[in-house]
ZAMARGU-4260 file (C-alpha; in steps of 0.2 Angstrom, whole numbers, plus 5000, padded with zeros to 4 digits):
<rodrens>
0) 5080/4844/4927 | 5089/4847/4912 | 5074/4857/4906 | 5076/4869/4920 | 5096/4870/4917
5) 5090/4873/4897 | 5077/4887/4904 | 5090/4896/4916 | 5104/4895/4903 | 5093/4904/4888
10) 5087/4918/4903 | 5107/4919/4906 | 5111/4921/4890 | 5098/4933/4885 | 5102/4945/4899
15) 5120/4944/4894 | 5117/4950/4876 | 5107/4964/4884 | 5121/4968/4895 | 5132/4967/4880
20) 5121/4980/4870 | 5120/4992/4885 | 5135/4995/4887 | 5138/4996/4868 | 5124/5011/4868
25) 5135/5017/4883 | 5149/5020/4873 | 5143/5025/4857 | 5134/5039/4868 | 5115/5033/4863
30) 5103/5038/4874 | 5101/5026/4889 | 5086/5020/4897 | 5086/5019/4917 | 5086/5004/4925
35) 5073/5001/4937 | 5070/4985/4948 | 5057/4985/4958 | 5054/4972/4972 | 5034/4965/4969
40) 5031/4953/4985 | 5014/4964/4989 | 5007/4959/4974 | 5008/4937/4980 | 4995/4940/4991
45) 4978/4949/4990 | 4978/4968/4988 | 4980/4978/5003 | 4986/4995/5006 | 5002/4994/5000
50) 5000/4981/4988 | 4988/4993/4978 | 5003/5009/4981 | 5015/4999/4970 | 5000/4993/4959
55) 4993/5010/4955 | 5015/5017/4954 | 5019/5005/4944 | 5005/5006/4928 | 5012/5026/4929
60) 5028/5022/4930 | 5027/5011/4915 | 5019/5027/4905 | 5037/5033/4903 | 5048/5029/4887
65) 5061/5033/4898 | 5062/5020/4909 | 5064/5000/4908 | 5056/4990/4922 | 5061/4975/4930
70) 5051/4967/4946 | 5057/4955/4954 | 5050/4940/4967 | 5053/4922/4968 | 5067/4917/4959
75) 5056/4903/4951 | 5038/4902/4947 | 5029/4884/4949 | 5014/4874/4947 | 5012/4877/4964
80) 5016/4897/4966 | 5019/4911/4970 | 5004/4919/4958 | 5002/4936/4958 | 4986/4945/4963
85) 4991/4962/4951 | 4991/4962/4934 | 5009/4970/4928 | 5012/4982/4915 | 5016/4974/4897
90) 5032/4983/4897 | 5037/4978/4914 | 5049/4964/4914 | 5044/4951/4927 | 5060/4942/4930
95) 5057/4923/4936 | 5060/4906/4930 | 5046/4900/4922 | 5045/4882/4929 | 5027/4879/4928
100) 5024/4862/4918 | 5039/4852/4926 | 5041/4840/4938 | 5049/4846/4955 | 5066/4845/4959
105) 5076/4846/4976 | 5093/4853/4966 | 5079/4868/4957 | 5078/4877/4972 | 5096/4881/4975
110) 5101/4880/4957 | 5087/4894/4951 | 5091/4905/4968 | 5109/4905/4964 | 5107/4910/4946
115) 5094/4922/4950 | 5107/4932/4959 | 5118/4930/4943 | 5103/4935/4933 | 5100/4950/4943
120) 5118/4957/4941 | 5118/4955/4923 | 5103/4969/4922 | 5111/4978/4936 | 5099/4989/4937
125) 5102/5007/4939 | 5090/5008/4956 | 5082/4994/4967 | 5065/5000/4975 | 5057/4996/4989
130) 5039/4999/4992 | 5036/4988/5006 | 5049/4996/5019 | 5065/4988/5016 | 5071/4977/5001
135) 5073/4958/5000 | 5091/4952/5004 | 5093/4947/4989 | 5089/4963/4979 | 5097/4970/4992
140) 5115/4962/4991 | 5114/4969/4971 | 5108/4984/4973 | 5118/4999/4969 | 5108/5012/4973
145) 5092/5011/4983 | 5076/5020/4987 | 5062/5014/4997 | 5043/5019/5003 | 5040/5020/5021
150) 5019/5019/5026 | 5021/5023/5044 | 5030/5021/5060 | 5018/5013/5071 | 5033/5002/5077
155) 5039/5017/5083 | 5025/5026/5092 | 5014/5014/5095 | 5023/4996/5097 | 5011/4988/5107
160) 4999/4990/5093 | 5007/4977/5084 | 5011/4960/5084 | 5028/4954/5090 | 5035/4944/5075
165) 5030/4962/5063 | 5038/4972/5075 | 5056/4962/5079 | 5055/4961/5060 | 5054/4981/5056
170) 5065/4986/5072 | 5079/4972/5067 | 5078/4977/5049 | 5074/4996/5048 | 5089/5003/5055
175) 5102/4995/5042 | 5087/5000/5028 | 5086/5018/5033 | 5106/5018/5035 | 5109/5010/5016
180) 5094/5019/5007 | 5099/5032/4995 | 5081/5042/4997 | 5066/5039/5009 | 5047/5042/5001
185) 5035/5044/5013 | 5018/5043/5010 | 5016/5059/5021 | 5021/5073/5031 | 5014/5066/5045
190) 5026/5049/5041 | 5041/5061/5036 | 5041/5069/5052 | 5040/5053/5063 | 5055/5047/5052
195) 5067/5061/5055 | 5061/5062/5074 | 5068/5042/5078 | 5080/5041/5066 | 5098/5052/5065
200) 5096/5053/5045 | 5100/5068/5035 | 5079/5079/5033 | 5085/5081/5014 | 5085/5061/5009
205) 5067/5059/5014 | 5053/5064/5002 | 5036/5065/5007 | 5023/5060/4991 | 5006/5058/4993
210) 5000/5041/4986 | 4987/5045/4973 | 4968/5035/4972 | 4964/5026/4956 | 4946/5025/4948
215) 4935/5015/4957 | 4928/4999/4953 | 4908/4997/4943 | 4898/4992/4957 | 4893/4974/4960
220) 4877/4967/4969 | 4877/4963/4987 | 4862/4964/5001 | 4863/4977/5013 | 4854/4987/5024
225) 4841/5004/5018 | 4854/5013/5030 | 4871/5013/5039 | 4887/5019/5043 | 4903/5012/5037
230) 4921/5008/5043 | 4932/4997/5030 | 4948/4991/5036 | 4957/4977/5044 | 4952/4974/5063
235) 4968/4975/5074 | 4970/4986/5087 | 4977/5002/5078 | 4962/5004/5070 | 4953/5008/5087
240) 4935/4999/5081 | 4929/5000/5099 | 4927/5017/5099 | 4917/5018/5086 | 4907/5003/5091
245) 4903/5011/5108 | 4899/5027/5099 | 4887/5019/5090 | 4880/5010/5104 | 4875/5028/5109
250) 4869/5034/5094 | 4855/5019/5093 | 4852/5024/5111 | 4847/5040/5106 | 4835/5034/5090
255) 4844/5029/5077 | 4837/5018/5065 | 4853/5012/5055 | 4865/4999/5056 | 4884/4999/5056
260) 4894/4990/5044 | 4910/4984/5047 | 4920/4978/5030 | 4938/4970/5035 | 4945/4953/5040
265) 4948/4951/5057 | 4965/4952/5061 | 4978/4948/5076 | 4969/4953/5098 | 4952/4958/5090
270) 4941/4943/5099 | 4935/4954/5110 | 4929/4967/5097 | 4926/4951/5085 | 4913/4947/5097
275) 4907/4964/5098 | 4902/4960/5080 | 4887/4950/5084 | 4879/4965/5092 | 4861/4973/5086
280) 4863/4982/5072 | 4882/4976/5065 | 4884/4970/5050 | 4902/4961/5047 | 4908/4958/5030
285) 4925/4953/5026 | 4937/4956/5013 | 4925/4961/4998 | 4931/4963/4979 | 4933/4980/4973
290) 4915/4980/4964 | 4905/4974/4981 | 4917/4987/4990 | 4912/5001/4980 | 4894/4997/4982
295) 4896/4997/5001 | 4903/5014/5001 | 4893/5022/4988 | 4875/5016/4998 | 4882/5023/5017
300) 4877/5037/5028 | 4894/5041/5034 | 4911/5033/5034 | 4922/5033/5050 | 4938/5031/5052
305) 4944/5029/5070 | 4960/5023/5069 | 4975/5030/5081 | 4989/5029/5070 | 4990/5030/5049
310) 5004/5033/5037 | 4991/5040/5025 | 4973/5032/5025 | 4968/5026/5007 | 4950/5022/5015
315) 4946/5040/5019 | 4949/5046/5004 | 4940/5031/4996 | 4925/5037/5004 | 4926/5054/4998
320) 4929/5049/4981 | 4911/5039/4983 | 4903/5054/4989 | 4901/5049/5007 | 4900/5061/5024
325) 4918/5057/5033 | 4923/5057/5050 | 4940/5053/5053 | 4951/5053/5068 | 4962/5068/5074
330) 4977/5059/5074 | 4993/5056/5065 | 4990/5060/5043 | 4973/5059/5045 | 4970/5078/5045
335) 4984/5080/5032 | 4974/5069/5020 | 4956/5072/5025 | 4960/5093/5024 | 4943/5103/5028
340) 4933/5089/5018 | 4929/5079/5034 | 4924/5080/5053 | 4935/5075/5067 | 4936/5067/5085
345) 4950/5063/5098 | 4952/5045/5095 | 4948/5038/5111 | 4931/5051/5114 | 4917/5040/5110
350) 4906/5056/5118 | 4914/5069/5104 | 4912/5054/5088 | 4895/5052/5096 | 4892/5072/5093
355) 4898/5070/5075 | 4888/5056/5071 | 4874/5066/5078 | 4878/5079/5065 | 4882/5072/5050
360) 4864/5060/5051 | 4855/5074/5056 | 4861/5090/5045 | 4858/5088/5026 | 4867/5104/5024
365) 4881/5100/5032 | 4882/5081/5024 | 4879/5092/5006 | 4894/5104/5011 | 4905/5088/5015
370) 4902/5080/5002 | 4906/5092/4989 | 4921/5097/5001 | 4926/5079/4998 | 4927/5080/4978
375) 4940/5093/4979 | 4951/5086/4992 | 4952/5070/4982 | 4956/5078/4966 | 4972/5083/4974
380) 4978/5066/4977 | 4983/5058/4960 | 4995/5044/4953 | 5003/5051/4938 | 5010/5066/4951
385) 5015/5052/4963 | 5026/5042/4950 | 5033/5059/4942 | 5037/5062/4961 | 5043/5046/4965
390) 5053/5044/4946 | 5063/5061/4952 | 5070/5055/4967 | 5073/5037/4960 | 5084/5047/4946
395) 5092/5059/4959 | 5095/5040/4969 | 5104/5033/4955 | 5114/5049/4950 | 5105/5053/4934
400) 5100/5069/4937
</rodrens>
């Protein structure tokens, strides 16, 4: 426990000196960087949509010389974790008490939790940024200004498609978080419209900022069918995989000789879908690393995204970036993200989807047209632009512009 105390004391002393230096710079009117506190809890598990959003955004924000990034998560890291599943920029400071290699102590948790609040107060970020809907309680308690990102409003539009625990959590926290936020970033105009519709807030506080698309990983070996259609996403009711399975069965009945490759973990309320994934011509792959996923995208004949509701829709852009003709449900943000580079269908109409699949698998000229349009569409979504626009929102929220 003495070594834990020494680590905490040394960290807080250093933070105090930094705070005093910052006060001196302000008093002498030297230029002071914008201090941004960022919740990095999405990095504590293998990255999916929100984790990748934060990863790429953080990498771009770190390129700006006029900001200081302080990354907040758990108060302490021990030999048991937590561990980060994404690298952090070298000039961004991960704020936790490093207790790895030290014996566990009953007093370490409450002691470091209390010290963490003091540490955050000493850092005193100009603005706190929560990339995952709301700020954790400790970060919110010391935030002078706050900006949050809302990725979708499924819990309002289609509450039956969410687990009760997730739904209850969002319903409990979001009214308070939206009320306290100085600004709210939405990942699409579709999400922004939903936010304004369901909450009584000044539209001037809500900003639609499109995410970007990172560089693709190098393809890695993986066994795949010679010809296949592709679906990529966690398997849950909102993703509407059933309509694709219905359309695929019809297409095979018409003589299609390819397979359907489904990539994604089995989520909640998907037992029936899981059983159907054992059907003839269907290959189910679990969560894949970036290299193997790149290969799966690259070799697909067409990509299908039948989701009932998406706040953004990364897989749609990813498929286009790999030169794969894309089909998407005519729902939520997907037409906004896909533009004229995708074929669309009503989300519950397996017949219309079958017709579109028939077109894309039998018409080489249409395939080529969709591929070219896809490349043009993907070029519109850039992380450096996303970071510039996000930083402008953060500055306004902090009163720094």
